[in-house]
C-alpha positions in Angstrom: 0.8 20.6 -8.0 2.9 18.4 -10.2 6.4 17.1 -10.8 7.9 16.3 -14.2 11.0 14.2 -14.2 12.9 11.5 -16.1 13.9 8.1 -14.9 16.9 6.2 -16.0 18.2 2.6 -15.6 20.6 3.8 -12.9 17.6 5.2 -10.9 16.1 1.7 -10.7 19.4 0.4 -9.4 19.5 3.1 -6.7 15.9 2.3 -5.9 16.9 -1.4 -5.3 19.7 -0.3 -3.0 17.5 2.1 -1.0 14.6 -0.4 -0.8 16.9 -3.1 0.5 17.8 -0.8 3.4 14.4 0.7 4.2 11.9 -2.0 3.3 10.1 -3.5 6.3 9.3 -6.6 4.2 13.0 -7.3 3.4 13.9 -6.7 7.0 11.2 -9.2 8.1 12.5 -11.8 5.6 16.1 -11.4 6.8 15.0 -11.8 10.5 13.0 -14.9 9.7 15.9 -16.5 7.7 18.3 -15.7 10.6 16.0 -17.3 13.1 15.6 -20.3 10.9 19.3 -20.7 10.5 19.7 -20.4 14.3 17.1 -23.1 14.9 18.4 -25.5 12.2 22.1 -25.1 13.1 22.0 -24.7 16.8 19.1 -26.9 17.9 20.8 -30.2 17.0 23.9 -29.0 18.9 22.0 -28.2 22.0 22.2 -31.8 23.2 26.0 -31.7 23.0 26.0 -28.5 25.1 23.8 -30.2 27.7 26.1 -33.2 27.6 29.1 -30.9 28.4 30.6 -30.9 24.9 30.9 -27.1 24.5 33.1 -27.4 21.4 30.4 -28.8 19.2 27.9 -26.1 20.3 30.4 -23.3 19.6 31.2 -24.8 16.2 27.5 -24.6 15.5 27.4 -21.1 16.8 30.2 -20.1 14.4 28.5 -21.7 11.5 25.2 -20.0 12.3 27.0 -16.6 12.6 28.7 -17.1 9.3 25.5 -18.0 7.5 23.6 -15.1 9.1 26.5 -12.8 8.1 26.3 -14.0 4.5 22.6 -13.3 4.4 22.8 -9.8 5.9 26.0 -8.6 4.4 26.4 -10.8 1.4 23.0 -9.8 0.1 24.2 -6.2 0.1 27.3 -7.1 -1.9 25.2 -8.9 -4.5 22.5 -6.1 -4.7 23.8 -4.5 -7.8 24.0 -7.8 -9.7 20.5 -9.0 -8.6 19.1 -5.5 -9.4 20.6 -5.6 -12.9 19.0 -9.0 -13.4 15.5 -8.0 -12.3 15.6 -4.5 -13.9 16.7 -5.7 -17.3 13.2 -6.9 -18.0 11.1 -5.2 -20.7 8.6 -3.9 -18.0 11.4 -1.7 -16.5 12.5 -0.5 -19.9 8.9 0.7 -20.5 9.2 2.6 -17.2 12.1 4.7 -18.3 11.8 8.2 -19.6 9.7 11.2 -18.8 7.0 11.0 -16.1 4.5 13.4 -14.6 3.2 13.0 -11.1 0.2 15.2 -10.2 -1.5 15.6 -6.8 -5.3 15.4 -7.2 -8.1 15.1 -4.7 -8.4 11.4 -5.4 -4.7 10.5 -5.3 -1.5 10.7 -7.3 -2.0 10.7 -11.0 1.0 9.4 -13.0 1.4 10.1 -16.7 4.0 8.5 -19.0 4.5 7.4 -22.6 2.4 4.3 -22.2 -0.6 6.0 -20.6 -1.6 7.1 -17.1 -2.8 5.7 -13.8 -4.1 6.9 -10.5 -3.0 5.7 -7.1 -5.5 6.5 -4.3 -4.3 8.2 -1.1 -5.3 5.2 1.0 -2.9 3.1 -1.1 0.1 5.2 -0.3 2.1 3.2 2.2 5.0 5.5 3.1 7.2 8.3 1.8 11.0 8.0 1.8 13.2 11.1 1.2 16.7 9.8 0.4 19.7 11.9 -0.6 19.5 11.2 -4.3 15.8 10.4 -4.8 12.4 10.4 -3.2 10.2 7.3 -3.1 6.5 7.2 -2.7 5.6 3.6 -1.8 2.2 2.3 -2.9 2.9 -1.3 -1.8 5.6 -2.8 0.4 7.9 -3.2 -2.6 6.6 -0.8 -5.3 7.1 2.9 -5.4 7.1 6.0 -7.5 10.8 6.7 -8.1 11.6 10.4 -8.2 15.3 11.1 -9.0 16.0 14.5 -7.5 18.7 15.3 -10.1 16.4 14.6 -13.0 13.4 16.8 -12.0 12.5 19.0 -15.0 9.6 20.9 -13.3 8.4 21.3 -9.8 9.8 21.2 -6.3 10.4 17.7 -4.8 10.3 18.8 -1.1 7.0 20.7 -1.5 5.5 17.8 -3.5 6.5 15.2 -0.8 5.1 17.4 1.9 1.8 17.6 0.1 1.7 13.9 -0.5 2.5 13.2 3.1 -0.2 15.6 4.3 -2.8 14.0 2.1 -1.7 10.5 2.9 -2.1 11.2 6.6 -5.4 12.9 6.0 -6.7 9.9 4.1 -5.6 7.6 6.9 -7.9 9.3 9.5 
């Protein structure tokens, strides 16, 4: 079973957008930054709260909320710009074009213009089936990017079902 498709620069931008929403690593980083902001901004103002000066504590609370909002929502506003910066590198340009993914007994075999590689089933972290593309993660932040509208040969849903089945089988 195999899929043949082409990847474009826009597919990498879409991957960045989807990953920022679905990545457990990014969610963990955002939670830690929010907690750090809360500690750094609110802890010094805790003394004023205990002393009865509620105004200073609530100013700190507003500052902390604003900073957390910038991290959570501002990051989403800046995503296209940061993605363009990261994905303008030569390594991404080498990843564009025709690709073939093939399900084998050992894992997923990827063939492209620069060569081929095999990702073992135990290395497959998770499978995300988004509206415009499918992602097969083999690390917390790396994935096979399969744009559904650029598939030349094969069925994406059938391919993902087989990948998921074999991934679960390898995990047991």
